[in-house]
C-alpha positions as CSV (number, residue, x, y, z in Angstrom):
1,M,30.2,-8.4,-8.6
2,N,27.3,-8.7,-6.1
3,R,27.5,-7.9,-2.5
4,T,25.6,-10.0,0.1
5,L,23.7,-9.0,3.3
6,T,22.5,-11.4,6.0
7,K,18.9,-12.6,5.7
8,S,18.0,-10.5,8.8
9,A,19.2,-7.4,7.1
10,T,16.8,-8.0,4.2
11,A,13.7,-8.1,6.3
12,L,12.4,-4.9,4.8
13,A,8.6,-4.8,4.6
14,A,5.6,-2.6,4.0
15,V,3.9,-1.2,7.1
16,L,0.2,-0.8,6.9
17,V,-1.5,1.9,9.0
18,P,-5.3,2.0,8.9
19,V,-7.0,5.3,8.8
20,A,-10.4,6.0,10.3
21,A,-13.2,3.8,9.0
22,S,-15.3,5.3,6.2
23,A,-16.9,4.2,2.9
24,N,-15.7,7.3,1.1
25,D,-13.4,6.9,-1.9
26,I,-10.0,8.5,-1.7
27,E,-9.4,11.5,-3.9
28,I,-5.7,12.1,-4.6
29,K,-4.9,15.4,-6.4
30,R,-1.5,16.0,-7.8
31,W,-0.4,19.2,-9.4
32,N,2.2,21.9,-9.9
33,P,0.6,25.2,-8.9
34,E,1.2,28.3,-10.9
35,G,4.2,30.2,-9.6
36,L,6.2,27.0,-9.0
37,S,8.4,25.0,-11.4
38,Q,6.7,22.5,-13.6
39,P,8.8,19.3,-13.2
40,D,8.3,16.2,-15.3
41,G,9.2,13.5,-12.8
42,Y,7.3,14.6,-9.7
43,S,4.5,16.9,-8.5
44,Q,5.0,20.0,-6.3
45,L,1.8,19.3,-4.3
46,V,-0.4,16.3,-3.5
47,T,-3.5,16.4,-1.4
48,V,-5.4,13.4,-0.1
49,K,-9.1,13.6,0.6
50,G,-11.0,10.7,2.0
51,E,-10.0,7.7,4.1
52,G,-8.3,4.5,3.5
53,K,-5.2,2.4,4.2
54,W,-1.8,4.1,4.4
55,V,1.0,2.0,2.9
56,L,4.4,3.1,4.2
57,L,7.6,1.6,2.7
58,G,10.7,2.6,4.7
59,G,14.1,2.2,3.2
60,K,13.4,0.2,0.0
61,A,16.7,-0.5,-1.7
62,G,18.0,-2.6,-4.6
63,I,18.5,-5.7,-2.6
64,N,17.9,-9.2,-4.1
65,P,15.9,-11.8,-2.2
66,D,19.1,-13.6,-1.3
67,G,20.5,-10.4,0.3
68,S,22.9,-9.6,-2.6
69,F,22.8,-6.3,-4.4
70,P,24.4,-5.1,-7.7
71,E,27.1,-2.5,-7.9
72,G,26.5,0.8,-9.5
73,L,23.7,3.4,-9.1
74,A,21.9,2.5,-12.3
75,A,21.5,-1.2,-11.5
76,Q,20.6,-0.6,-7.9
77,S,18.0,2.0,-8.9
78,K,16.3,-0.4,-11.3
79,L,16.2,-3.1,-8.7
80,T,15.0,-0.6,-6.0
81,W,11.9,0.3,-8.1
82,E,11.2,-3.4,-8.9
83,N,11.3,-4.0,-5.1
84,I,9.0,-1.0,-4.5
85,R,6.5,-2.4,-7.0
86,I,6.6,-5.8,-5.3
87,A,6.0,-4.3,-1.9
88,L,3.2,-2.1,-3.1
89,E,1.4,-5.0,-4.8
90,A,1.8,-7.1,-1.6
91,A,-0.1,-4.3,0.2
92,G,-2.8,-4.0,-2.5
93,A,-1.4,-0.7,-3.8
94,T,-0.1,0.5,-7.2
95,P,2.2,3.3,-8.3
96,E,-0.9,5.4,-8.8
97,D,-1.5,5.2,-5.1
98,V,1.9,6.7,-4.1
99,V,1.7,10.3,-2.8
100,E,5.3,10.8,-1.5
101,I,8.8,9.6,-2.1
102,Q,12.1,10.5,-0.5
103,I,15.2,9.3,-2.4
104,Y,18.5,9.0,-0.7
105,I,21.6,8.9,-3.0
106,V,25.1,8.3,-1.7
107,D,27.7,10.9,-2.7
108,L,25.2,12.8,-4.8
109,P,27.5,15.7,-5.8
110,N,30.0,13.2,-7.3
111,V,27.7,10.8,-9.2
112,D,25.5,11.1,-12.2
113,P,21.9,10.6,-10.8
114,S,20.3,10.6,-14.3
115,P,19.6,6.9,-14.4
116,A,17.9,7.1,-11.0
117,Y,15.8,10.1,-12.0
118,Q,14.7,8.4,-15.2
119,D,13.6,5.3,-13.2
120,V,11.4,7.6,-11.1
121,R,9.9,9.1,-14.3
122,D,9.3,5.6,-15.8
123,F,7.8,4.1,-12.6
124,F,4.9,6.6,-12.2
125,P,2.2,6.9,-14.9
126,A,1.4,10.3,-16.3
127,G,-0.9,12.3,-13.9
128,H,0.3,10.2,-10.9
129,K,3.6,11.8,-10.0
130,P,4.1,12.0,-6.2
131,V,5.7,14.8,-4.3
132,S,9.4,14.0,-3.9
133,M,12.7,15.0,-2.6
134,V,16.2,13.8,-3.3
135,I,18.7,13.9,-0.5
136,G,22.4,13.5,-0.9
137,I,24.0,11.5,1.9
138,D,27.4,10.2,2.9
139,A,26.4,6.5,3.3
140,L,23.6,4.1,3.8
141,A,23.3,1.3,6.4
142,Y,25.1,-1.2,4.3
143,P,28.5,-0.4,2.6
144,G,28.0,-0.5,-1.2
145,L,24.3,0.5,-1.2
146,L,24.0,3.7,-3.2
147,I,20.2,4.4,-3.3
148,E,17.3,4.0,-0.9
149,V,13.7,5.2,-1.3
150,K,11.1,5.9,1.3
151,V,7.5,5.6,-0.1
152,R,4.1,6.7,1.2
153,A,0.9,5.6,-0.5
154,I,-2.8,5.6,0.3
155,V,-5.4,3.0,-0.9
156,A,-9.1,3.1,-0.7
157,D,-10.3,0.5,1.8
158,L,-12.5,-1.8,-0.3
159,D,-13.7,-3.7,2.8
160,L,-15.1,-0.5,4.3
161,R,-16.7,0.5,1.0
162,Q,-18.4,-2.9,0.7
163,A,-19.5,-2.8,4.3
164,A,-21.1,0.6,3.8
165,E,-22.9,-0.6,0.6
166,R,-24.3,-3.6,2.6
167,G,-25.4,-1.2,5.3
168,R,-27.2,1.0,2.8
169,A,-28.9,-2.0,1.2
170,A,-30.1,-3.3,4.6
171,T,-31.4,0.2,5.5
172,A,-33.2,0.4,2.1
173,Q,-34.9,-3.0,2.8
174,R,-36.1,-1.8,6.2
175,V,-37.7,1.4,4.8
């Protein structure tokens, strides 16, 4: 059985926040420092060096384009990560660009979150696990939604890099 939301309720989109202009590449380092646990599905620490475009996805959930959503945590989790991939691609980002996720799960102490945790592990390639946290909550904005994910990514700004390369070429020609 699918539940349906109004079209205005499905207007969830990526927010793009530009960072200061520079031609530098972005260096994202993800690791689990010695002395901390060594998890499989996420990194304990992520640092971002360089400048680019921030991609912020607030409240991505397993909602179909028509506003309906499946019942059950496993089905909603799968659809949530599909929607995250679509939103990232629309912003020119990939799972490799994600540096932070916050996962909200309804009634966490009383459900088996294993399918949702596996979806996280499957979404991110090896070496690209973001920092993350899982938060158990009483409810989400729409009755029946069981999982929602907040995502932060950073993408090198290719336009800035190309502009810098043109600038260097013009300077070289003048010299």
